[in-house]
Full PDB file with SEQRES, HELIX, SHEET, SSBOND, CRYST1, ORIGX, SCALE, CONECT and MASTER records, all heavy atoms in Angstrom:
SEQRES   1 A   45  MET LYS LYS LYS LEU CYS ASN GLU GLY ASN SER TYR LEU          
SEQRES   2 A   45  TYR LYS TRP TYR PHE LYS LEU GLY THR SER ILE LYS LYS          
SEQRES   3 A   45  LEU THR ILE ARG ILE TYR LEU LEU SER CYS SER VAL GLY          
SEQRES   4 A   45  SER VAL ALA GLN ASP LEU                                      
HELIX    1 AA1 LYS A    2  ASP A   44  1                                  43    
CRYST1    1.000    1.000    1.000  90.00  90.00  90.00 P 1           1          
ORIGX1      1.000000  0.000000  0.000000        0.00000                         
ORIGX2      0.000000  1.000000  0.000000        0.00000                         
ORIGX3      0.000000  0.000000  1.000000        0.00000                         
SCALE1      1.000000  0.000000  0.000000        0.00000                         
SCALE2      0.000000  1.000000  0.000000        0.00000                         
SCALE3      0.000000  0.000000  1.000000        0.00000                         
ATOM      1  N   MET A   1     130.284  92.182 114.366  1.00  0.00           N  
ATOM      2  CA  MET A   1     128.924  92.507 114.367  1.00  0.00           C  
ATOM      3  C   MET A   1     128.789  93.879 113.628  1.00  0.00           C  
ATOM      4  O   MET A   1     127.812  93.981 112.829  1.00  0.00           O  
ATOM      5  CB  MET A   1     128.556  92.790 115.896  1.00  0.00           C  
ATOM      6  CG  MET A   1     127.026  93.106 116.167  1.00  0.00           C  
ATOM      7  SD  MET A   1     126.006  91.704 115.695  1.00  0.00           S  
ATOM      8  CE  MET A   1     124.528  92.549 115.290  1.00  0.00           C  
ATOM      9  N   LYS A   2     129.494  94.841 113.894  1.00  0.00           N  
ATOM     10  CA  LYS A   2     129.385  96.147 113.294  1.00  0.00           C  
ATOM     11  C   LYS A   2     129.540  96.128 111.787  1.00  0.00           C  
ATOM     12  O   LYS A   2     128.929  96.691 111.044  1.00  0.00           O  
ATOM     13  CB  LYS A   2     130.534  97.142 113.932  1.00  0.00           C  
ATOM     14  CG  LYS A   2     130.110  98.587 113.612  1.00  0.00           C  
ATOM     15  CD  LYS A   2     130.992  99.564 114.362  1.00  0.00           C  
ATOM     16  CE  LYS A   2     130.597 100.950 113.998  1.00  0.00           C  
ATOM     17  NZ  LYS A   2     131.459 101.964 114.657  1.00  0.00           N  
ATOM     18  N   LYS A   3     130.522  95.187 111.417  1.00  0.00           N  
ATOM     19  CA  LYS A   3     130.902  95.012 109.995  1.00  0.00           C  
ATOM     20  C   LYS A   3     129.633  94.484 109.191  1.00  0.00           C  
ATOM     21  O   LYS A   3     129.376  94.886 108.114  1.00  0.00           O  
ATOM     22  CB  LYS A   3     132.135  94.157 109.810  1.00  0.00           C  
ATOM     23  CG  LYS A   3     132.751  94.194 108.350  1.00  0.00           C  
ATOM     24  CD  LYS A   3     134.099  93.396 108.334  1.00  0.00           C  
ATOM     25  CE  LYS A   3     134.484  93.052 106.884  1.00  0.00           C  
ATOM     26  NZ  LYS A   3     135.254  94.046 106.401  1.00  0.00           N  
ATOM     27  N   LYS A   4     129.038  93.489 109.869  1.00  0.00           N  
ATOM     28  CA  LYS A   4     127.839  92.848 109.330  1.00  0.00           C  
ATOM     29  C   LYS A   4     126.703  93.870 108.993  1.00  0.00           C  
ATOM     30  O   LYS A   4     126.135  93.914 107.950  1.00  0.00           O  
ATOM     31  CB  LYS A   4     127.394  91.630 110.177  1.00  0.00           C  
ATOM     32  CG  LYS A   4     126.359  90.822 109.607  1.00  0.00           C  
ATOM     33  CD  LYS A   4     125.935  89.784 110.465  1.00  0.00           C  
ATOM     34  CE  LYS A   4     124.939  88.821 109.871  1.00  0.00           C  
ATOM     35  NZ  LYS A   4     123.599  89.363 110.079  1.00  0.00           N  
ATOM     36  N   LEU A   5     126.497  94.735 110.090  1.00  0.00           N  
ATOM     37  CA  LEU A   5     125.494  95.734 109.905  1.00  0.00           C  
ATOM     38  C   LEU A   5     125.905  96.708 108.770  1.00  0.00           C  
ATOM     39  O   LEU A   5     124.885  97.118 108.116  1.00  0.00           O  
ATOM     40  CB  LEU A   5     125.368  96.465 111.358  1.00  0.00           C  
ATOM     41  CG  LEU A   5     124.230  97.444 111.501  1.00  0.00           C  
ATOM     42  CD1 LEU A   5     122.963  96.556 111.623  1.00  0.00           C  
ATOM     43  CD2 LEU A   5     124.481  98.269 112.670  1.00  0.00           C  
ATOM     44  N   CYS A   6     127.070  97.005 108.664  1.00  0.00           N  
ATOM     45  CA  CYS A   6     127.499  97.884 107.677  1.00  0.00           C  
ATOM     46  C   CYS A   6     127.225  97.283 106.251  1.00  0.00           C  
ATOM     47  O   CYS A   6     126.678  98.049 105.293  1.00  0.00           O  
ATOM     48  CB  CYS A   6     129.045  98.234 107.759  1.00  0.00           C  
ATOM     49  SG  CYS A   6     129.495  99.753 107.182  1.00  0.00           S  
ATOM     50  N   ASN A   7     127.605  96.052 106.168  1.00  0.00           N  
ATOM     51  CA  ASN A   7     127.301  95.440 104.691  1.00  0.00           C  
ATOM     52  C   ASN A   7     125.784  95.423 104.469  1.00  0.00           C  
ATOM     53  O   ASN A   7     125.423  95.596 103.392  1.00  0.00           O  
ATOM     54  CB  ASN A   7     127.899  93.948 104.844  1.00  0.00           C  
ATOM     55  CG  ASN A   7     129.551  94.080 104.655  1.00  0.00           C  
ATOM     56  OD1 ASN A   7     129.951  95.069 104.293  1.00  0.00           O  
ATOM     57  ND2 ASN A   7     130.155  92.875 105.019  1.00  0.00           N  
ATOM     58  N   GLU A   8     124.915  95.051 105.547  1.00  0.00           N  
ATOM     59  CA  GLU A   8     123.586  94.997 105.216  1.00  0.00           C  
ATOM     60  C   GLU A   8     123.026  96.432 104.752  1.00  0.00           C  
ATOM     61  O   GLU A   8     122.262  96.610 103.943  1.00  0.00           O  
ATOM     62  CB  GLU A   8     122.891  94.467 106.533  1.00  0.00           C  
ATOM     63  CG  GLU A   8     122.919  92.953 106.569  1.00  0.00           C  
ATOM     64  CD  GLU A   8     122.436  92.478 107.886  1.00  0.00           C  
ATOM     65  OE1 GLU A   8     121.582  93.266 108.634  1.00  0.00           O  
ATOM     66  OE2 GLU A   8     122.575  91.187 108.125  1.00  0.00           O  
ATOM     67  N   GLY A   9     123.552  97.306 105.574  1.00  0.00           N  
ATOM     68  CA  GLY A   9     123.153  98.745 105.253  1.00  0.00           C  
ATOM     69  C   GLY A   9     123.511  99.090 103.855  1.00  0.00           C  
ATOM     70  O   GLY A   9     122.671  99.715 103.012  1.00  0.00           O  
ATOM     71  N   ASN A  10     124.690  98.717 103.453  1.00  0.00           N  
ATOM     72  CA  ASN A  10     125.188  99.047 102.001  1.00  0.00           C  
ATOM     73  C   ASN A  10     124.251  98.352 101.039  1.00  0.00           C  
ATOM     74  O   ASN A  10     124.046  98.938  99.955  1.00  0.00           O  
ATOM     75  CB  ASN A  10     126.605  98.708 101.905  1.00  0.00           C  
ATOM     76  CG  ASN A  10     127.561  99.706 102.579  1.00  0.00           C  
ATOM     77  OD1 ASN A  10     127.184 100.837 102.911  1.00  0.00           O  
ATOM     78  ND2 ASN A  10     128.840  99.278 102.671  1.00  0.00           N  
ATOM     79  N   SER A  11     124.058  97.186 101.205  1.00  0.00           N  
ATOM     80  CA  SER A  11     123.253  96.462 100.150  1.00  0.00           C  
ATOM     81  C   SER A  11     121.822  96.982 100.150  1.00  0.00           C  
ATOM     82  O   SER A  11     121.347  97.011  98.983  1.00  0.00           O  
ATOM     83  CB  SER A  11     123.086  94.833 100.560  1.00  0.00           C  
ATOM     84  OG  SER A  11     122.470  94.748 101.685  1.00  0.00           O  
ATOM     85  N   TYR A  12     121.320  97.476 101.247  1.00  0.00           N  
ATOM     86  CA  TYR A  12     119.977  98.020 101.275  1.00  0.00           C  
ATOM     87  C   TYR A  12     119.988  99.393 100.509  1.00  0.00           C  
ATOM     88  O   TYR A  12     119.142  99.609  99.662  1.00  0.00           O  
ATOM     89  CB  TYR A  12     119.487  98.379 102.669  1.00  0.00           C  
ATOM     90  CG  TYR A  12     118.215  99.148 102.785  1.00  0.00           C  
ATOM     91  CD1 TYR A  12     116.974  98.473 102.521  1.00  0.00           C  
ATOM     92  CD2 TYR A  12     118.286 100.571 103.128  1.00  0.00           C  
ATOM     93  CE1 TYR A  12     115.711  99.301 102.630  1.00  0.00           C  
ATOM     94  CE2 TYR A  12     117.063 101.307 103.193  1.00  0.00           C  
ATOM     95  CZ  TYR A  12     115.943 100.612 102.814  1.00  0.00           C  
ATOM     96  OH  TYR A  12     114.788 101.213 103.041  1.00  0.00           O  
ATOM     97  N   LEU A  13     120.979 100.148 100.637  1.00  0.00           N  
ATOM     98  CA  LEU A  13     121.150 101.461 100.053  1.00  0.00           C  
ATOM     99  C   LEU A  13     121.390 101.171  98.589  1.00  0.00           C  
ATOM    100  O   LEU A  13     120.899 101.913  97.701  1.00  0.00           O  
ATOM    101  CB  LEU A  13     122.406 102.096 100.634  1.00  0.00           C  
ATOM    102  CG  LEU A  13     122.568 103.556 100.451  1.00  0.00           C  
ATOM    103  CD1 LEU A  13     121.619 104.266 101.283  1.00  0.00           C  
ATOM    104  CD2 LEU A  13     124.021 104.057 100.670  1.00  0.00           C  
ATOM    105  N   TYR A  14     122.125 100.143  98.124  1.00  0.00           N  
ATOM    106  CA  TYR A  14     122.454  99.827  96.699  1.00  0.00           C  
ATOM    107  C   TYR A  14     121.168  99.367  96.023  1.00  0.00           C  
ATOM    108  O   TYR A  14     120.871  99.923  94.916  1.00  0.00           O  
ATOM    109  CB  TYR A  14     123.479  98.641  96.667  1.00  0.00           C  
ATOM    110  CG  TYR A  14     123.788  98.312  95.233  1.00  0.00           C  
ATOM    111  CD1 TYR A  14     124.545  99.073  94.588  1.00  0.00           C  
ATOM    112  CD2 TYR A  14     123.260  97.129  94.802  1.00  0.00           C  
ATOM    113  CE1 TYR A  14     125.054  98.624  93.251  1.00  0.00           C  
ATOM    114  CE2 TYR A  14     123.588  96.732  93.413  1.00  0.00           C  
ATOM    115  CZ  TYR A  14     124.358  97.544  92.659  1.00  0.00           C  
ATOM    116  OH  TYR A  14     124.678  97.249  91.374  1.00  0.00           O  
ATOM    117  N   LYS A  15     120.350  98.529  96.700  1.00  0.00           N  
ATOM    118  CA  LYS A  15     119.011  98.162  96.113  1.00  0.00           C  
ATOM    119  C   LYS A  15     118.120  99.434  96.056  1.00  0.00           C  
ATOM    120  O   LYS A  15     117.552  99.528  94.927  1.00  0.00           O  
ATOM    121  CB  LYS A  15     118.307  97.243  97.118  1.00  0.00           C  
ATOM    122  CG  LYS A  15     118.889  95.772  96.975  1.00  0.00           C  
ATOM    123  CD  LYS A  15     118.172  94.894  97.921  1.00  0.00           C  
ATOM    124  CE  LYS A  15     118.786  93.515  98.090  1.00  0.00           C  
ATOM    125  NZ  LYS A  15     118.397  92.755  99.113  1.00  0.00           N  
ATOM    126  N   TRP A  16     118.063 100.256  97.009  1.00  0.00           N  
ATOM    127  CA  TRP A  16     117.247 101.430  96.907  1.00  0.00           C  
ATOM    128  C   TRP A  16     117.835 102.366  95.727  1.00  0.00           C  
ATOM    129  O   TRP A  16     116.978 102.904  94.952  1.00  0.00           O  
ATOM    130  CB  TRP A  16     117.370 102.176  98.196  1.00  0.00           C  
ATOM    131  CG  TRP A  16     116.503 103.419  98.257  1.00  0.00           C  
ATOM    132  CD1 TRP A  16     115.059 103.501  98.482  1.00  0.00           C  
ATOM    133  CD2 TRP A  16     116.948 104.866  98.003  1.00  0.00           C  
ATOM    134  NE1 TRP A  16     114.726 104.725  98.361  1.00  0.00           N  
ATOM    135  CE2 TRP A  16     115.671 105.587  98.070  1.00  0.00           C  
ATOM    136  CE3 TRP A  16     118.109 105.398  97.689  1.00  0.00           C  
ATOM    137  CZ2 TRP A  16     115.773 106.897  97.963  1.00  0.00           C  
ATOM    138  CZ3 TRP A  16     118.106 106.839  97.495  1.00  0.00           C  
ATOM    139  CH2 TRP A  16     116.935 107.546  97.678  1.00  0.00           C  
ATOM    140  N   TYR A  17     119.036 102.553  95.635  1.00  0.00           N  
ATOM    141  CA  TYR A  17     119.670 103.378  94.469  1.00  0.00           C  
ATOM    142  C   TYR A  17     119.248 102.756  93.165  1.00  0.00           C  
ATOM    143  O   TYR A  17     119.065 103.525  92.299  1.00  0.00           O  
ATOM    144  CB  TYR A  17     121.249 103.365  94.824  1.00  0.00           C  
ATOM    145  CG  TYR A  17     121.765 104.778  94.568  1.00  0.00           C  
ATOM    146  CD1 TYR A  17     121.777 105.614  95.631  1.00  0.00           C  
ATOM    147  CD2 TYR A  17     122.532 105.043  93.446  1.00  0.00           C  
ATOM    148  CE1 TYR A  17     122.402 106.897  95.528  1.00  0.00           C  
ATOM    149  CE2 TYR A  17     122.983 106.291  93.340  1.00  0.00           C  
ATOM    150  CZ  TYR A  17     122.982 107.204  94.410  1.00  0.00           C  
ATOM    151  OH  TYR A  17     123.599 108.481  94.334  1.00  0.00           O  
ATOM    152  N   PHE A  18     119.398 101.450  93.098  1.00  0.00           N  
ATOM    153  CA  PHE A  18     119.159 100.731  91.928  1.00  0.00           C  
ATOM    154  C   PHE A  18     117.785 100.961  91.460  1.00  0.00           C  
ATOM    155  O   PHE A  18     117.582 101.174  90.265  1.00  0.00           O  
ATOM    156  CB  PHE A  18     119.465  99.229  92.055  1.00  0.00           C  
ATOM    157  CG  PHE A  18     119.253  98.379  90.723  1.00  0.00           C  
ATOM    158  CD1 PHE A  18     120.286  98.517  89.836  1.00  0.00           C  
ATOM    159  CD2 PHE A  18     118.203  97.600  90.560  1.00  0.00           C  
ATOM    160  CE1 PHE A  18     120.175  97.821  88.611  1.00  0.00           C  
ATOM    161  CE2 PHE A  18     118.198  96.812  89.340  1.00  0.00           C  
ATOM    162  CZ  PHE A  18     119.040  96.872  88.435  1.00  0.00           C  
ATOM    163  N   LYS A  19     116.730 100.833  92.401  1.00  0.00           N  
ATOM    164  CA  LYS A  19     115.308 100.997  92.096  1.00  0.00           C  
ATOM    165  C   LYS A  19     115.194 102.478  91.602  1.00  0.00           C  
ATOM    166  O   LYS A  19     114.508 102.670  90.565  1.00  0.00           O  
ATOM    167  CB  LYS A  19     114.454 100.736  93.277  1.00  0.00           C  
ATOM    168  CG  LYS A  19     114.209  99.352  93.489  1.00  0.00           C  
ATOM    169  CD  LYS A  19     113.307  99.213  94.783  1.00  0.00           C  
ATOM    170  CE  LYS A  19     113.111  97.836  95.173  1.00  0.00           C  
ATOM    171  NZ  LYS A  19     112.267  97.621  96.438  1.00  0.00           N  
ATOM    172  N   LEU A  20     115.793 103.406  92.280  1.00  0.00           N  
ATOM    173  CA  LEU A  20     115.629 104.805  91.937  1.00  0.00           C  
ATOM    174  C   LEU A  20     116.157 105.059  90.478  1.00  0.00           C  
ATOM    175  O   LEU A  20     115.553 105.723  89.712  1.00  0.00           O  
ATOM    176  CB  LEU A  20     116.471 105.638  92.911  1.00  0.00           C  
ATOM    177  CG  LEU A  20     116.276 107.088  92.812  1.00  0.00           C  
ATOM    178  CD1 LEU A  20     114.795 107.538  93.380  1.00  0.00           C  
ATOM    179  CD2 LEU A  20     117.425 107.841  93.669  1.00  0.00           C  
ATOM    180  N   GLY A  21     117.350 104.411  90.284  1.00  0.00           N  
ATOM    181  CA  GLY A  21     117.938 104.665  88.891  1.00  0.00           C  
ATOM    182  C   GLY A  21     117.021 104.133  87.832  1.00  0.00           C  
ATOM    183  O   GLY A  21     116.891 104.645  86.842  1.00  0.00           O  
ATOM    184  N   THR A  22     116.308 102.839  88.035  1.00  0.00           N  
ATOM    185  CA  THR A  22     115.524 102.138  87.144  1.00  0.00           C  
ATOM    186  C   THR A  22     114.315 103.081  86.844  1.00  0.00           C  
ATOM    187  O   THR A  22     113.991 103.174  85.695  1.00  0.00           O  
ATOM    188  CB  THR A  22     115.130 100.871  87.605  1.00  0.00           C  
ATOM    189  OG1 THR A  22     116.288 100.055  88.109  1.00  0.00           O  
ATOM    190  CG2 THR A  22     114.476 100.081  86.605  1.00  0.00           C  
ATOM    191  N   SER A  23     113.675 103.613  88.011  1.00  0.00           N  
ATOM    192  CA  SER A  23     112.513 104.336  87.793  1.00  0.00           C  
ATOM    193  C   SER A  23     112.818 105.692  87.035  1.00  0.00           C  
ATOM    194  O   SER A  23     112.000 106.076  86.074  1.00  0.00           O  
ATOM    195  CB  SER A  23     111.849 104.661  88.999  1.00  0.00           C  
ATOM    196  OG  SER A  23     112.679 105.446  89.935  1.00  0.00           O  
ATOM    197  N   ILE A  24     114.034 106.410  87.286  1.00  0.00           N  
ATOM    198  CA  ILE A  24     114.376 107.528  86.506  1.00  0.00           C  
ATOM    199  C   ILE A  24     114.601 107.143  85.040  1.00  0.00           C  
ATOM    200  O   ILE A  24     114.164 107.923  84.117  1.00  0.00           O  
ATOM    201  CB  ILE A  24     115.713 108.002  87.181  1.00  0.00           C  
ATOM    202  CG1 ILE A  24     115.354 108.734  88.569  1.00  0.00           C  
ATOM    203  CG2 ILE A  24     116.301 109.180  86.211  1.00  0.00           C  
ATOM    204  CD1 ILE A  24     116.492 109.130  89.309  1.00  0.00           C  
ATOM    205  N   LYS A  25     115.184 105.909  84.769  1.00  0.00           N  
ATOM    206  CA  LYS A  25     115.444 105.629  83.324  1.00  0.00           C  
ATOM    207  C   LYS A  25     114.050 105.547  82.685  1.00  0.00           C  
ATOM    208  O   LYS A  25     114.000 105.907  81.502  1.00  0.00           O  
ATOM    209  CB  LYS A  25     116.238 104.389  83.214  1.00  0.00           C  
ATOM    210  CG  LYS A  25     117.649 104.555  83.274  1.00  0.00           C  
ATOM    211  CD  LYS A  25     118.385 103.159  83.209  1.00  0.00           C  
ATOM    212  CE  LYS A  25     119.788 103.081  83.728  1.00  0.00           C  
ATOM    213  NZ  LYS A  25     120.343 101.818  83.935  1.00  0.00           N  
ATOM    214  N   LYS A  26     113.197 104.758  83.287  1.00  0.00           N  
ATOM    215  CA  LYS A  26     111.798 104.576  82.749  1.00  0.00           C  
ATOM    216  C   LYS A  26     111.211 105.918  82.456  1.00  0.00           C  
ATOM    217  O   LYS A  26     110.505 106.234  81.362  1.00  0.00           O  
ATOM    218  CB  LYS A  26     110.986 103.773  83.625  1.00  0.00           C  
ATOM    219  CG  LYS A  26     111.290 102.296  83.566  1.00  0.00           C  
ATOM    220  CD  LYS A  26     110.459 101.467  84.498  1.00  0.00           C  
ATOM    221  CE  LYS A  26     110.761 100.062  84.711  1.00  0.00           C  
ATOM    222  NZ  LYS A  26     110.127  99.379  85.817  1.00  0.00           N  
ATOM    223  N   LEU A  27     111.261 106.785  83.475  1.00  0.00           N  
ATOM    224  CA  LEU A  27     110.706 108.121  83.309  1.00  0.00           C  
ATOM    225  C   LEU A  27     111.279 108.859  82.160  1.00  0.00           C  
ATOM    226  O   LEU A  27     110.521 109.492  81.390  1.00  0.00           O  
ATOM    227  CB  LEU A  27     110.911 108.816  84.579  1.00  0.00           C  
ATOM    228  CG  LEU A  27     109.957 110.158  84.797  1.00  0.00           C  
ATOM    229  CD1 LEU A  27     108.543 109.806  84.994  1.00  0.00           C  
ATOM    230  CD2 LEU A  27     110.431 110.984  86.000  1.00  0.00           C  
ATOM    231  N   THR A  28     112.598 108.792  82.020  1.00  0.00           N  
ATOM    232  CA  THR A  28     113.379 109.434  80.959  1.00  0.00           C  
ATOM    233  C   THR A  28     112.839 108.997  79.565  1.00  0.00           C  
ATOM    234  O   THR A  28     112.628 109.691  78.610  1.00  0.00           O  
ATOM    235  CB  THR A  28     114.824 109.379  81.110  1.00  0.00           C  
ATOM    236  OG1 THR A  28     115.160 109.647  82.469  1.00  0.00           O  
ATOM    237  CG2 THR A  28     115.598 110.224  80.209  1.00  0.00           C  
ATOM    238  N   ILE A  29     112.724 107.619  79.538  1.00  0.00           N  
ATOM    239  CA  ILE A  29     112.280 107.044  78.151  1.00  0.00           C  
ATOM    240  C   ILE A  29     110.916 107.393  77.910  1.00  0.00           C  
ATOM    241  O   ILE A  29     110.535 107.752  76.667  1.00  0.00           O  
ATOM    242  CB  ILE A  29     112.454 105.428  78.323  1.00  0.00           C  
ATOM    243  CG1 ILE A  29     113.879 105.024  78.295  1.00  0.00           C  
ATOM    244  CG2 ILE A  29     111.807 104.858  77.133  1.00  0.00           C  
ATOM    245  CD1 ILE A  29     114.169 103.542  78.792  1.00  0.00           C  
ATOM    246  N   ARG A  30     109.988 107.458  78.913  1.00  0.00           N  
ATOM    247  CA  ARG A  30     108.745 107.891  78.623  1.00  0.00           C  
ATOM    248  C   ARG A  30     108.592 109.354  78.090  1.00  0.00           C  
ATOM    249  O   ARG A  30     107.813 109.781  77.161  1.00  0.00           O  
ATOM    250  CB  ARG A  30     107.836 107.804  79.940  1.00  0.00           C  
ATOM    251  CG  ARG A  30     107.313 106.368  80.129  1.00  0.00           C  
ATOM    252  CD  ARG A  30     106.386 106.423  81.282  1.00  0.00           C  
ATOM    253  NE  ARG A  30     106.101 104.935  81.836  1.00  0.00           N  
ATOM    254  CZ  ARG A  30     105.958 104.675  82.958  1.00  0.00           C  
ATOM    255  NH1 ARG A  30     105.918 105.588  83.957  1.00  0.00           N  
ATOM    256  NH2 ARG A  30     105.761 103.411  83.323  1.00  0.00           N  
ATOM    257  N   ILE A  31     109.265 110.187  78.814  1.00  0.00           N  
ATOM    258  CA  ILE A  31     109.367 111.681  78.449  1.00  0.00           C  
ATOM    259  C   ILE A  31     109.936 111.867  76.964  1.00  0.00           C  
ATOM    260  O   ILE A  31     109.380 112.533  76.080  1.00  0.00           O  
ATOM    261  CB  ILE A  31     110.282 112.411  79.305  1.00  0.00           C  
ATOM    262  CG1 ILE A  31     109.523 112.634  80.806  1.00  0.00           C  
ATOM    263  CG2 ILE A  31     110.531 113.874  78.905  1.00  0.00           C  
ATOM    264  CD1 ILE A  31     110.380 113.178  81.915  1.00  0.00           C  
ATOM    265  N   TYR A  32     110.901 110.993  76.714  1.00  0.00           N  
ATOM    266  CA  TYR A  32     111.513 111.011  75.443  1.00  0.00           C  
ATOM    267  C   TYR A  32     110.626 110.504  74.226  1.00  0.00           C  
ATOM    268  O   TYR A  32     110.477 111.224  73.273  1.00  0.00           O  
ATOM    269  CB  TYR A  32     112.823 110.113  75.437  1.00  0.00           C  
ATOM    270  CG  TYR A  32     113.502 110.003  73.993  1.00  0.00           C  
ATOM    271  CD1 TYR A  32     114.200 111.217  73.481  1.00  0.00           C  
ATOM    272  CD2 TYR A  32     113.367 108.827  73.337  1.00  0.00           C  
ATOM    273  CE1 TYR A  32     114.883 111.103  72.239  1.00  0.00           C  
ATOM    274  CE2 TYR A  32     114.041 108.796  72.155  1.00  0.00           C  
ATOM    275  CZ  TYR A  32     114.840 109.834  71.481  1.00  0.00           C  
ATOM    276  OH  TYR A  32     115.362 109.813  70.375  1.00  0.00           O  
ATOM    277  N   LEU A  33     109.944 109.469  74.614  1.00  0.00           N  
ATOM    278  CA  LEU A  33     108.974 108.911  73.553  1.00  0.00           C  
ATOM    279  C   LEU A  33     107.778 109.846  73.444  1.00  0.00           C  
ATOM    280  O   LEU A  33     107.354 110.149  72.344  1.00  0.00           O  
ATOM    281  CB  LEU A  33     108.390 107.591  74.043  1.00  0.00           C  
ATOM    282  CG  LEU A  33     109.416 106.399  74.020  1.00  0.00           C  
ATOM    283  CD1 LEU A  33     108.803 105.082  74.600  1.00  0.00           C  
ATOM    284  CD2 LEU A  33     109.807 106.177  72.564  1.00  0.00           C  
ATOM    285  N   LEU A  34     107.400 110.554  74.528  1.00  0.00           N  
ATOM    286  CA  LEU A  34     106.344 111.466  74.403  1.00  0.00           C  
ATOM    287  C   LEU A  34     106.719 112.656  73.619  1.00  0.00           C  
ATOM    288  O   LEU A  34     105.860 113.042  72.777  1.00  0.00           O  
ATOM    289  CB  LEU A  34     105.903 111.975  76.003  1.00  0.00           C  
ATOM    290  CG  LEU A  34     104.591 112.658  76.099  1.00  0.00           C  
ATOM    291  CD1 LEU A  34     103.430 111.761  75.825  1.00  0.00           C  
ATOM    292  CD2 LEU A  34     104.522 113.329  77.454  1.00  0.00           C  
ATOM    293  N   SER A  35     107.868 113.246  73.967  1.00  0.00           N  
ATOM    294  CA  SER A  35     108.404 114.448  73.099  1.00  0.00           C  
ATOM    295  C   SER A  35     108.483 114.035  71.663  1.00  0.00           C  
ATOM    296  O   SER A  35     108.271 114.800  70.789  1.00  0.00           O  
ATOM    297  CB  SER A  35     109.567 114.986  73.771  1.00  0.00           C  
ATOM    298  OG  SER A  35     110.580 114.014  73.530  1.00  0.00           O  
ATOM    299  N   CYS A  36     108.926 112.923  71.321  1.00  0.00           N  
ATOM    300  CA  CYS A  36     109.077 112.337  70.105  1.00  0.00           C  
ATOM    301  C   CYS A  36     107.748 112.287  69.292  1.00  0.00           C  
ATOM    302  O   CYS A  36     107.603 112.795  68.096  1.00  0.00           O  
ATOM    303  CB  CYS A  36     109.700 111.009  69.923  1.00  0.00           C  
ATOM    304  SG  CYS A  36     111.502 111.115  69.952  1.00  0.00           S  
ATOM    305  N   SER A  37     106.711 111.820  69.937  1.00  0.00           N  
ATOM    306  CA  SER A  37     105.433 111.568  69.287  1.00  0.00           C  
ATOM    307  C   SER A  37     104.683 112.883  69.230  1.00  0.00           C  
ATOM    308  O   SER A  37     104.240 113.277  68.230  1.00  0.00           O  
ATOM    309  CB  SER A  37     104.600 110.643  70.218  1.00  0.00           C  
ATOM    310  OG  SER A  37     104.316 111.105  71.475  1.00  0.00           O  
ATOM    311  N   VAL A  38     104.935 113.888  70.168  1.00  0.00           N  
ATOM    312  CA  VAL A  38     104.424 115.219  70.150  1.00  0.00           C  
ATOM    313  C   VAL A  38     105.022 115.853  68.924  1.00  0.00           C  
ATOM    314  O   VAL A  38     104.418 116.522  68.235  1.00  0.00           O  
ATOM    315  CB  VAL A  38     104.611 116.018  71.545  1.00  0.00           C  
ATOM    316  CG1 VAL A  38     104.220 117.409  71.208  1.00  0.00           C  
ATOM    317  CG2 VAL A  38     103.630 115.334  72.431  1.00  0.00           C  
ATOM    318  N   GLY A  39     106.402 115.805  68.868  1.00  0.00           N  
ATOM    319  CA  GLY A  39     107.139 116.432  67.762  1.00  0.00           C  
ATOM    320  C   GLY A  39     106.692 115.958  66.377  1.00  0.00           C  
ATOM    321  O   GLY A  39     106.515 116.712  65.468  1.00  0.00           O  
ATOM    322  N   SER A  40     106.403 114.753  66.195  1.00  0.00           N  
ATOM    323  CA  SER A  40     106.034 114.161  64.899  1.00  0.00           C  
ATOM    324  C   SER A  40     104.626 114.703  64.531  1.00  0.00           C  
ATOM    325  O   SER A  40     104.293 114.956  63.374  1.00  0.00           O  
ATOM    326  CB  SER A  40     106.100 112.698  64.811  1.00  0.00           C  
ATOM    327  OG  SER A  40     105.226 111.964  65.779  1.00  0.00           O  
ATOM    328  N   VAL A  41     103.716 114.752  65.504  1.00  0.00           N  
ATOM    329  CA  VAL A  41     102.399 115.275  65.361  1.00  0.00           C  
ATOM    330  C   VAL A  41     102.477 116.669  64.954  1.00  0.00           C  
ATOM    331  O   VAL A  41     101.855 117.161  64.115  1.00  0.00           O  
ATOM    332  CB  VAL A  41     101.491 115.032  66.668  1.00  0.00           C  
ATOM    333  CG1 VAL A  41     100.266 115.843  66.524  1.00  0.00           C  
ATOM    334  CG2 VAL A  41     101.272 113.591  66.875  1.00  0.00           C  
ATOM    335  N   ALA A  42     103.340 117.505  65.640  1.00  0.00           N  
ATOM    336  CA  ALA A  42     103.411 118.888  65.382  1.00  0.00           C  
ATOM    337  C   ALA A  42     103.996 119.029  63.891  1.00  0.00           C  
ATOM    338  O   ALA A  42     103.545 120.042  63.240  1.00  0.00           O  
ATOM    339  CB  ALA A  42     104.353 119.501  66.409  1.00  0.00           C  
ATOM    340  N   GLN A  43     104.743 118.215  63.439  1.00  0.00           N  
ATOM    341  CA  GLN A  43     105.394 118.382  62.124  1.00  0.00           C  
ATOM    342  C   GLN A  43     104.275 118.036  61.148  1.00  0.00           C  
ATOM    343  O   GLN A  43     104.342 118.692  60.085  1.00  0.00           O  
ATOM    344  CB  GLN A  43     106.617 117.489  61.980  1.00  0.00           C  
ATOM    345  CG  GLN A  43     107.783 117.980  62.578  1.00  0.00           C  
ATOM    346  CD  GLN A  43     109.016 116.993  62.522  1.00  0.00           C  
ATOM    347  OE1 GLN A  43     108.806 116.012  62.020  1.00  0.00           O  
ATOM    348  NE2 GLN A  43     110.167 117.322  63.041  1.00  0.00           N  
ATOM    349  N   ASP A  44     103.404 117.090  61.381  1.00  0.00           N  
ATOM    350  CA  ASP A  44     102.381 116.807  60.421  1.00  0.00           C  
ATOM    351  C   ASP A  44     101.255 117.899  60.384  1.00  0.00           C  
ATOM    352  O   ASP A  44     100.780 118.086  59.218  1.00  0.00           O  
ATOM    353  CB  ASP A  44     101.554 115.491  61.013  1.00  0.00           C  
ATOM    354  CG  ASP A  44     102.426 114.243  60.916  1.00  0.00           C  
ATOM    355  OD1 ASP A  44     103.474 114.416  60.005  1.00  0.00           O  
ATOM    356  OD2 ASP A  44     102.084 113.234  61.436  1.00  0.00           O  
ATOM    357  N   LEU A  45     101.176 118.652  61.398  1.00  0.00           N  
ATOM    358  CA  LEU A  45     100.277 119.877  61.258  1.00  0.00           C  
ATOM    359  C   LEU A  45     101.037 120.934  60.514  1.00  0.00           C  
ATOM    360  O   LEU A  45     100.738 121.516  59.713  1.00  0.00           O  
ATOM    361  CB  LEU A  45     100.038 120.390  62.640  1.00  0.00           C  
ATOM    362  CG  LEU A  45      99.256 119.520  63.612  1.00  0.00           C  
ATOM    363  CD1 LEU A  45      99.135 120.090  65.011  1.00  0.00           C  
ATOM    364  CD2 LEU A  45      97.817 119.306  63.130  1.00  0.00           C  
TER     365      LEU A  45                                                      
MASTER        0    0    0    1    0    0    0    6  364    1    0    4          
END                                                                             
């Protein structure tokens, strides 16, 4: 019984971790693209 609960807890934690990682990646990509576009605009000026 305890082992089953442990496995369920781990899978929940893993899913949560995975979601967190995905959102951080998306955020990083957005920041990178934003800084790139800002940089190119600044160079044009």
